[in-house]
VOTORSE-290869 format. One record per residue (C-alpha): x, y, z; residue number from 1. Coordinates in steps of 0.02 Angstrom, whole numbers, plus 50000, padded with zeros to 5 digits. Example, Ala and Ser with C-alpha at 12.3 -4.5 7.8 and 13.67 -1.06 7.14 Angstrom:
2
torpa xx->50615	yy->49775	zz->50390	i->1
torpa xx->50684	yy->49947	zz->50357	i->2
END
This chain:
375
torpa xx->57222	yy->55101	zz->56803	i->1
torpa xx->57298	yy->55132	zz->56631	i->2
torpa xx->57178	yy->55176	zz->56492	i->3
torpa xx->57146	yy->55060	zz->56346	i->4
torpa xx->57197	yy->55101	zz->56168	i->5
torpa xx->57048	yy->55095	zz->56051	i->6
torpa xx->57055	yy->55081	zz->55862	i->7
torpa xx->56923	yy->55037	zz->55734	i->8
torpa xx->56916	yy->54992	zz->55550	i->9
torpa xx->56851	yy->55112	zz->55418	i->10
torpa xx->56784	yy->55039	zz->55255	i->11
torpa xx->56757	yy->55151	zz->55105	i->12
torpa xx->56632	yy->55103	zz->54970	i->13
torpa xx->56770	yy->55020	zz->54865	i->14
torpa xx->56825	yy->54928	zz->55023	i->15
torpa xx->56650	yy->54857	zz->55049	i->16
torpa xx->56650	yy->54801	zz->54868	i->17
torpa xx->56814	yy->54711	zz->54895	i->18
torpa xx->56742	yy->54633	zz->55053	i->19
torpa xx->56594	yy->54560	zz->54958	i->20
torpa xx->56446	yy->54680	zz->54967	i->21
torpa xx->56404	yy->54638	zz->54785	i->22
torpa xx->56405	yy->54450	zz->54816	i->23
torpa xx->56218	yy->54426	zz->54794	i->24
torpa xx->56205	yy->54244	zz->54850	i->25
torpa xx->56308	yy->54278	zz->55005	i->26
torpa xx->56198	yy->54427	zz->55050	i->27
torpa xx->56042	yy->54317	zz->55034	i->28
torpa xx->56122	yy->54187	zz->55147	i->29
torpa xx->56159	yy->54320	zz->55280	i->30
torpa xx->55981	yy->54386	zz->55266	i->31
torpa xx->55910	yy->54209	zz->55286	i->32
torpa xx->56014	yy->54185	zz->55444	i->33
torpa xx->55950	yy->54352	zz->55508	i->34
torpa xx->55769	yy->54299	zz->55479	i->35
torpa xx->55804	yy->54143	zz->55582	i->36
torpa xx->55869	yy->54251	zz->55726	i->37
torpa xx->55715	yy->54362	zz->55713	i->38
torpa xx->55605	yy->54208	zz->55732	i->39
torpa xx->55705	yy->54154	zz->55886	i->40
torpa xx->55691	yy->54329	zz->55960	i->41
torpa xx->55880	yy->54349	zz->55976	i->42
torpa xx->55883	yy->54533	zz->55929	i->43
torpa xx->55836	yy->54707	zz->55987	i->44
torpa xx->55792	yy->54863	zz->55889	i->45
torpa xx->55746	yy->55038	zz->55945	i->46
torpa xx->55597	yy->55099	zz->56043	i->47
torpa xx->55517	yy->55036	zz->56203	i->48
torpa xx->55446	yy->54888	zz->56105	i->49
torpa xx->55622	yy->54843	zz->56040	i->50
torpa xx->55551	yy->54832	zz->55863	i->51
torpa xx->55548	yy->55010	zz->55798	i->52
torpa xx->55611	yy->55041	zz->55621	i->53
torpa xx->55710	yy->55190	zz->55685	i->54
torpa xx->55700	yy->55371	zz->55737	i->55
torpa xx->55699	yy->55512	zz->55612	i->56
torpa xx->55721	yy->55699	zz->55603	i->57
torpa xx->55590	yy->55772	zz->55487	i->58
torpa xx->55605	yy->55955	zz->55446	i->59
torpa xx->55461	yy->56079	zz->55468	i->60
torpa xx->55370	yy->56160	zz->55323	i->61
torpa xx->55431	yy->56330	zz->55380	i->62
torpa xx->55547	yy->56398	zz->55514	i->63
torpa xx->55601	yy->56564	zz->55589	i->64
torpa xx->55782	yy->56505	zz->55597	i->65
torpa xx->55880	yy->56551	zz->55439	i->66
torpa xx->55993	yy->56399	zz->55438	i->67
torpa xx->55865	yy->56265	zz->55485	i->68
torpa xx->55816	yy->56156	zz->55336	i->69
torpa xx->55634	yy->56152	zz->55284	i->70
torpa xx->55534	yy->56004	zz->55222	i->71
torpa xx->55564	yy->55942	zz->55046	i->72
torpa xx->55533	yy->55783	zz->54948	i->73
torpa xx->55609	yy->55635	zz->55040	i->74
torpa xx->55710	yy->55752	zz->55151	i->75
torpa xx->55753	yy->55680	zz->55322	i->76
torpa xx->55884	yy->55604	zz->55436	i->77
torpa xx->55856	yy->55432	zz->55513	i->78
torpa xx->55951	yy->55327	zz->55641	i->79
torpa xx->55916	yy->55139	zz->55643	i->80
torpa xx->55997	yy->55052	zz->55793	i->81
torpa xx->55997	yy->54866	zz->55831	i->82
torpa xx->56076	yy->54724	zz->55927	i->83
torpa xx->56087	yy->54556	zz->55838	i->84
torpa xx->56133	yy->54394	zz->55925	i->85
torpa xx->56188	yy->54226	zz->55857	i->86
torpa xx->56362	yy->54226	zz->55782	i->87
torpa xx->56350	yy->54416	zz->55760	i->88
torpa xx->56326	yy->54465	zz->55943	i->89
torpa xx->56354	yy->54648	zz->55906	i->90
torpa xx->56269	yy->54818	zz->55913	i->91
torpa xx->56259	yy->54936	zz->55766	i->92
torpa xx->56169	yy->55082	zz->55689	i->93
torpa xx->56131	yy->55139	zz->55512	i->94
torpa xx->56128	yy->55327	zz->55496	i->95
torpa xx->56072	yy->55418	zz->55341	i->96
torpa xx->56019	yy->55582	zz->55269	i->97
torpa xx->55902	yy->55590	zz->55121	i->98
torpa xx->55854	yy->55726	zz->54998	i->99
torpa xx->55774	yy->55704	zz->54829	i->100
torpa xx->55874	yy->55854	zz->54767	i->101
torpa xx->56039	yy->55761	zz->54793	i->102
torpa xx->56059	yy->55687	zz->54617	i->103
torpa xx->56068	yy->55863	zz->54545	i->104
torpa xx->56221	yy->55885	zz->54656	i->105
torpa xx->56303	yy->55726	zz->54594	i->106
torpa xx->56251	yy->55626	zz->54749	i->107
torpa xx->56136	yy->55478	zz->54782	i->108
torpa xx->55965	yy->55522	zz->54852	i->109
torpa xx->56020	yy->55451	zz->55020	i->110
torpa xx->56195	yy->55452	zz->55095	i->111
torpa xx->56217	yy->55308	zz->55219	i->112
torpa xx->56344	yy->55242	zz->55343	i->113
torpa xx->56340	yy->55095	zz->55465	i->114
torpa xx->56438	yy->55085	zz->55627	i->115
torpa xx->56465	yy->54927	zz->55729	i->116
torpa xx->56503	yy->54936	zz->55915	i->117
torpa xx->56560	yy->54815	zz->56049	i->118
torpa xx->56402	yy->54760	zz->56141	i->119
torpa xx->56484	yy->54776	zz->56313	i->120
torpa xx->56602	yy->54925	zz->56305	i->121
torpa xx->56520	yy->55028	zz->56168	i->122
torpa xx->56687	yy->55046	zz->56078	i->123
torpa xx->56673	yy->55068	zz->55890	i->124
torpa xx->56727	yy->54915	zz->55792	i->125
torpa xx->56696	yy->54969	zz->55614	i->126
torpa xx->56627	yy->55119	zz->55519	i->127
torpa xx->56583	yy->55091	zz->55338	i->128
torpa xx->56504	yy->55167	zz->55184	i->129
torpa xx->56331	yy->55091	zz->55173	i->130
torpa xx->56242	yy->55142	zz->55013	i->131
torpa xx->56287	yy->54979	zz->54928	i->132
torpa xx->56261	yy->54883	zz->55091	i->133
torpa xx->56086	yy->54954	zz->55114	i->134
torpa xx->56037	yy->54915	zz->54935	i->135
torpa xx->56109	yy->54739	zz->54951	i->136
torpa xx->56016	yy->54698	zz->55111	i->137
torpa xx->55855	yy->54774	zz->55042	i->138
torpa xx->55870	yy->54662	zz->54889	i->139
torpa xx->55921	yy->54509	zz->54990	i->140
torpa xx->55758	yy->54511	zz->55091	i->141
torpa xx->55643	yy->54473	zz->54942	i->142
torpa xx->55779	yy->54352	zz->54887	i->143
torpa xx->55746	yy->54250	zz->55045	i->144
torpa xx->55559	yy->54267	zz->55016	i->145
torpa xx->55583	yy->54199	zz->54840	i->146
torpa xx->55675	yy->54046	zz->54908	i->147
torpa xx->55529	yy->54003	zz->55023	i->148
torpa xx->55371	yy->54070	zz->54939	i->149
torpa xx->55388	yy->54075	zz->54749	i->150
torpa xx->55324	yy->53928	zz->54649	i->151
torpa xx->55462	yy->53834	zz->54555	i->152
torpa xx->55341	yy->53830	zz->54408	i->153
torpa xx->55350	yy->54020	zz->54388	i->154
torpa xx->55434	yy->54076	zz->54227	i->155
torpa xx->55384	yy->54259	zz->54207	i->156
torpa xx->55428	yy->54400	zz->54327	i->157
torpa xx->55374	yy->54582	zz->54335	i->158
torpa xx->55465	yy->54733	zz->54404	i->159
torpa xx->55364	yy->54885	zz->54454	i->160
torpa xx->55483	yy->55029	zz->54481	i->161
torpa xx->55645	yy->55020	zz->54383	i->162
torpa xx->55771	yy->55107	zz->54494	i->163
torpa xx->55926	yy->55043	zz->54584	i->164
torpa xx->55828	yy->54968	zz->54731	i->165
torpa xx->55723	yy->54856	zz->54620	i->166
torpa xx->55879	yy->54812	zz->54522	i->167
torpa xx->55953	yy->54748	zz->54685	i->168
torpa xx->55790	yy->54659	zz->54727	i->169
torpa xx->55777	yy->54572	zz->54560	i->170
torpa xx->55959	yy->54523	zz->54559	i->171
torpa xx->55928	yy->54432	zz->54724	i->172
torpa xx->55762	yy->54359	zz->54665	i->173
torpa xx->55844	yy->54290	zz->54509	i->174
torpa xx->55986	yy->54215	zz->54611	i->175
torpa xx->55854	yy->54107	zz->54697	i->176
torpa xx->55744	yy->54077	zz->54545	i->177
torpa xx->55862	yy->54059	zz->54395	i->178
torpa xx->55725	yy->53967	zz->54301	i->179
torpa xx->55637	yy->54133	zz->54266	i->180
torpa xx->55639	yy->54166	zz->54078	i->181
torpa xx->55557	yy->54335	zz->54052	i->182
torpa xx->55544	yy->54500	zz->54146	i->183
torpa xx->55411	yy->54632	zz->54116	i->184
torpa xx->55467	yy->54806	zz->54169	i->185
torpa xx->55357	yy->54955	zz->54212	i->186
torpa xx->55403	yy->55130	zz->54270	i->187
torpa xx->55318	yy->55299	zz->54258	i->188
torpa xx->55471	yy->55347	zz->54157	i->189
torpa xx->55473	yy->55228	zz->54006	i->190
torpa xx->55658	yy->55257	zz->53974	i->191
torpa xx->55696	yy->55185	zz->54146	i->192
torpa xx->55592	yy->55031	zz->54106	i->193
torpa xx->55689	yy->55009	zz->53944	i->194
torpa xx->55856	yy->55027	zz->54035	i->195
torpa xx->55799	yy->54899	zz->54163	i->196
torpa xx->55748	yy->54776	zz->54027	i->197
torpa xx->55917	yy->54800	zz->53941	i->198
torpa xx->56009	yy->54775	zz->54106	i->199
torpa xx->55914	yy->54613	zz->54141	i->200
torpa xx->55964	yy->54546	zz->53971	i->201
torpa xx->56146	yy->54598	zz->53981	i->202
torpa xx->56183	yy->54550	zz->54161	i->203
torpa xx->56063	yy->54407	zz->54195	i->204
torpa xx->56028	yy->54338	zz->54022	i->205
torpa xx->55839	yy->54350	zz->54046	i->206
torpa xx->55723	yy->54422	zz->53914	i->207
torpa xx->55667	yy->54598	zz->53962	i->208
torpa xx->55503	yy->54671	zz->53900	i->209
torpa xx->55442	yy->54849	zz->53929	i->210
torpa xx->55260	yy->54846	zz->53986	i->211
torpa xx->55158	yy->54987	zz->53913	i->212
torpa xx->55044	yy->54996	zz->54065	i->213
torpa xx->55046	yy->54948	zz->54248	i->214
torpa xx->54904	yy->54827	zz->54216	i->215
torpa xx->55001	yy->54737	zz->54079	i->216
torpa xx->55150	yy->54720	zz->54195	i->217
torpa xx->55050	yy->54648	zz->54341	i->218
torpa xx->54946	yy->54531	zz->54232	i->219
torpa xx->55106	yy->54461	zz->54155	i->220
torpa xx->55199	yy->54424	zz->54315	i->221
torpa xx->55201	yy->54264	zz->54415	i->222
torpa xx->55329	yy->54344	zz->54528	i->223
torpa xx->55306	yy->54532	zz->54551	i->224
torpa xx->55433	yy->54643	zz->54636	i->225
torpa xx->55373	yy->54816	zz->54687	i->226
torpa xx->55499	yy->54952	zz->54730	i->227
torpa xx->55428	yy->55109	zz->54652	i->228
torpa xx->55458	yy->55287	zz->54711	i->229
torpa xx->55325	yy->55391	zz->54794	i->230
torpa xx->55320	yy->55516	zz->54651	i->231
torpa xx->55153	yy->55447	zz->54590	i->232
torpa xx->55028	yy->55339	zz->54686	i->233
torpa xx->55040	yy->55156	zz->54637	i->234
torpa xx->54864	yy->55083	zz->54620	i->235
torpa xx->54850	yy->54895	zz->54596	i->236
torpa xx->54695	yy->54793	zz->54555	i->237
torpa xx->54662	yy->54618	zz->54620	i->238
torpa xx->54585	yy->54571	zz->54452	i->239
torpa xx->54757	yy->54587	zz->54373	i->240
torpa xx->54838	yy->54452	zz->54480	i->241
torpa xx->54868	yy->54280	zz->54408	i->242
torpa xx->54823	yy->54131	zz->54516	i->243
torpa xx->54976	yy->54080	zz->54614	i->244
torpa xx->55064	yy->54248	zz->54595	i->245
torpa xx->55188	yy->54305	zz->54727	i->246
torpa xx->55199	yy->54493	zz->54757	i->247
torpa xx->55358	yy->54553	zz->54843	i->248
torpa xx->55326	yy->54726	zz->54915	i->249
torpa xx->55485	yy->54824	zz->54952	i->250
torpa xx->55398	yy->54990	zz->54921	i->251
torpa xx->55226	yy->55068	zz->54949	i->252
torpa xx->55073	yy->55020	zz->54847	i->253
torpa xx->54885	yy->55046	zz->54860	i->254
torpa xx->54754	yy->54925	zz->54797	i->255
torpa xx->54572	yy->54874	zz->54811	i->256
torpa xx->54525	yy->54778	zz->54968	i->257
torpa xx->54517	yy->54611	zz->54875	i->258
torpa xx->54700	yy->54626	zz->54827	i->259
torpa xx->54745	yy->54608	zz->55012	i->260
torpa xx->54601	yy->54503	zz->55078	i->261
torpa xx->54612	yy->54376	zz->54937	i->262
torpa xx->54796	yy->54338	zz->54966	i->263
torpa xx->54901	yy->54260	zz->55103	i->264
torpa xx->55003	yy->54399	zz->55182	i->265
torpa xx->55176	yy->54357	zz->55248	i->266
torpa xx->55271	yy->54492	zz->55343	i->267
torpa xx->55457	yy->54517	zz->55360	i->268
torpa xx->55430	yy->54529	zz->55548	i->269
torpa xx->55257	yy->54541	zz->55626	i->270
torpa xx->55328	yy->54629	zz->55779	i->271
torpa xx->55397	yy->54770	zz->55671	i->272
torpa xx->55224	yy->54799	zz->55601	i->273
torpa xx->55148	yy->54795	zz->55775	i->274
torpa xx->55273	yy->54932	zz->55820	i->275
torpa xx->55217	yy->55034	zz->55669	i->276
torpa xx->55037	yy->55022	zz->55728	i->277
torpa xx->55086	yy->55073	zz->55905	i->278
torpa xx->55179	yy->55224	zz->55836	i->279
torpa xx->55031	yy->55268	zz->55725	i->280
torpa xx->54915	yy->55271	zz->55876	i->281
torpa xx->55040	yy->55374	zz->55977	i->282
torpa xx->55057	yy->55500	zz->55835	i->283
torpa xx->54877	yy->55557	zz->55854	i->284
torpa xx->54851	yy->55542	zz->55666	i->285
torpa xx->54836	yy->55357	zz->55633	i->286
torpa xx->54773	yy->55376	zz->55455	i->287
torpa xx->54911	yy->55498	zz->55411	i->288
torpa xx->55043	yy->55384	zz->55487	i->289
torpa xx->54974	yy->55233	zz->55394	i->290
torpa xx->54984	yy->55330	zz->55231	i->291
torpa xx->55171	yy->55348	zz->55252	i->292
torpa xx->55220	yy->55165	zz->55279	i->293
torpa xx->55218	yy->55013	zz->55164	i->294
torpa xx->55100	yy->54912	zz->55273	i->295
torpa xx->54975	yy->55054	zz->55297	i->296
torpa xx->54837	yy->54985	zz->55183	i->297
torpa xx->54846	yy->54818	zz->55274	i->298
torpa xx->54839	yy->54896	zz->55447	i->299
torpa xx->54684	yy->54992	zz->55393	i->300
torpa xx->54597	yy->54830	zz->55342	i->301
torpa xx->54651	yy->54747	zz->55504	i->302
torpa xx->54573	yy->54889	zz->55602	i->303
torpa xx->54413	yy->54864	zz->55502	i->304
torpa xx->54411	yy->54678	zz->55542	i->305
torpa xx->54436	yy->54627	zz->55360	i->306
torpa xx->54607	yy->54545	zz->55385	i->307
torpa xx->54662	yy->54440	zz->55533	i->308
torpa xx->54760	yy->54532	zz->55669	i->309
torpa xx->54948	yy->54547	zz->55661	i->310
torpa xx->54965	yy->54436	zz->55814	i->311
torpa xx->54889	yy->54293	zz->55715	i->312
torpa xx->54994	yy->54324	zz->55560	i->313
torpa xx->55152	yy->54245	zz->55488	i->314
torpa xx->55330	yy->54313	zz->55488	i->315
torpa xx->55451	yy->54250	zz->55355	i->316
torpa xx->55573	yy->54198	zz->55492	i->317
torpa xx->55445	yy->54073	zz->55556	i->318
torpa xx->55436	yy->53997	zz->55382	i->319
torpa xx->55626	yy->53992	zz->55373	i->320
torpa xx->55631	yy->53896	zz->55538	i->321
torpa xx->55490	yy->53779	zz->55488	i->322
torpa xx->55365	yy->53848	zz->55614	i->323
torpa xx->55244	yy->53897	zz->55475	i->324
torpa xx->55211	yy->53822	zz->55302	i->325
torpa xx->55284	yy->53884	zz->55139	i->326
torpa xx->55167	yy->53901	zz->54990	i->327
torpa xx->55011	yy->53801	zz->55035	i->328
torpa xx->54953	yy->53765	zz->54856	i->329
torpa xx->54999	yy->53816	zz->54679	i->330
torpa xx->54849	yy->53935	zz->54660	i->331
torpa xx->54880	yy->54030	zz->54821	i->332
torpa xx->54921	yy->54214	zz->54798	i->333
torpa xx->55052	yy->54276	zz->54921	i->334
torpa xx->55098	yy->54454	zz->54965	i->335
torpa xx->55263	yy->54476	zz->55056	i->336
torpa xx->55281	yy->54642	zz->55147	i->337
torpa xx->55455	yy->54707	zz->55188	i->338
torpa xx->55484	yy->54874	zz->55275	i->339
torpa xx->55669	yy->54872	zz->55315	i->340
torpa xx->55752	yy->54830	zz->55481	i->341
torpa xx->55918	yy->54881	zz->55557	i->342
torpa xx->55959	yy->54700	zz->55601	i->343
torpa xx->55990	yy->54666	zz->55416	i->344
torpa xx->56109	yy->54814	zz->55405	i->345
torpa xx->56201	yy->54750	zz->55559	i->346
torpa xx->56215	yy->54570	zz->55500	i->347
torpa xx->56281	yy->54615	zz->55328	i->348
torpa xx->56397	yy->54748	zz->55400	i->349
torpa xx->56467	yy->54620	zz->55521	i->350
torpa xx->56495	yy->54496	zz->55381	i->351
torpa xx->56585	yy->54628	zz->55276	i->352
torpa xx->56691	yy->54683	zz->55425	i->353
torpa xx->56746	yy->54506	zz->55459	i->354
torpa xx->56789	yy->54479	zz->55275	i->355
torpa xx->56885	yy->54642	zz->55273	i->356
torpa xx->56989	yy->54588	zz->55424	i->357
torpa xx->57030	yy->54421	zz->55342	i->358
torpa xx->57081	yy->54505	zz->55180	i->359
torpa xx->57173	yy->54650	zz->55258	i->360
torpa xx->57051	yy->54776	zz->55184	i->361
torpa xx->57013	yy->54946	zz->55260	i->362
torpa xx->57098	yy->55081	zz->55361	i->363
torpa xx->57129	yy->55072	zz->55548	i->364
torpa xx->57082	yy->55234	zz->55635	i->365
torpa xx->57129	yy->55286	zz->55810	i->366
torpa xx->56996	yy->55338	zz->55935	i->367
torpa xx->57126	yy->55364	zz->56071	i->368
torpa xx->57290	yy->55292	zz->56134	i->369
torpa xx->57211	yy->55305	zz->56304	i->370
torpa xx->57056	yy->55402	zz->56354	i->371
torpa xx->57089	yy->55572	zz->56431	i->372
torpa xx->56951	yy->55538	zz->56557	i->373
torpa xx->56913	yy->55368	zz->56631	i->374
torpa xx->56762	yy->55419	zz->56736	i->375
END
């Protein structure tokens, strides 16, 4: 039997831009469709539970091997594989290395790629630059949450953490809530908060205000997006929340118990969080594992019987599909918890790949004219 020629498409970062990775509304639409597939169960991710966030290589604090890296701030490699059904019907993986020292070398903190593969043969279909993709899909997730959970009466937003991820998040949030008129900005570095406020005015036409304190920022916001770094613990107080506020967590935060118990919690995918808990138990250091993930404070309260179990909780996909209610009343506080899933990387990568094919964007690369070995 003659071997089969295999080629795939390579998309550089400029190629992904030309294919639409910066089209915010389109990214939100793709994310909404992905949430619907999550609710149907037409997906698989890593791990024996098919819901793992991914598998990472974390370096040791010290090593006897001269070339082996040692632990450093945000230093790791992670592979995030997934299969997504529906119109996508494809396998893929996001692969990235991260190091907080990268910006001093002229690089982003994380360097990411996504590869799509044929679900049957395993052949590569597309390899692409994924820094912009990952930021776009991260921002699109709270964009979908805004569409379904935020009160249309909200006029003031708050951004806690004023880096590129929260910029992507707020761009998507504003695409779904263009009636917002003012944005309070808070960051441990005031100059970043000022730059964020200026960006919001220039790009979105919304009034930007630098909050002097975290409390001022939270108290001001009817819609609060959290995507702060781990450089300094983020401590929130339930007393600061307005009635009817929606908190969109795309990064870690700690708070008093009432912050969590007094709000309706909606998860990006309950099964992902169940997988986190399983992995925490398997690690032998549940508390330590909880401390490293966004949902950790909630899992702790669930274990203590202060919040209903994950199995009885709501995923956003169920709201998207009408299986669960949206906002139940105007005074209800809602906390949306998003931890990142490979299915969103796969769906957006697929959409960009298809757009690239239609537009003739990208470079075709040869894997082989025919495989040297067929067995």
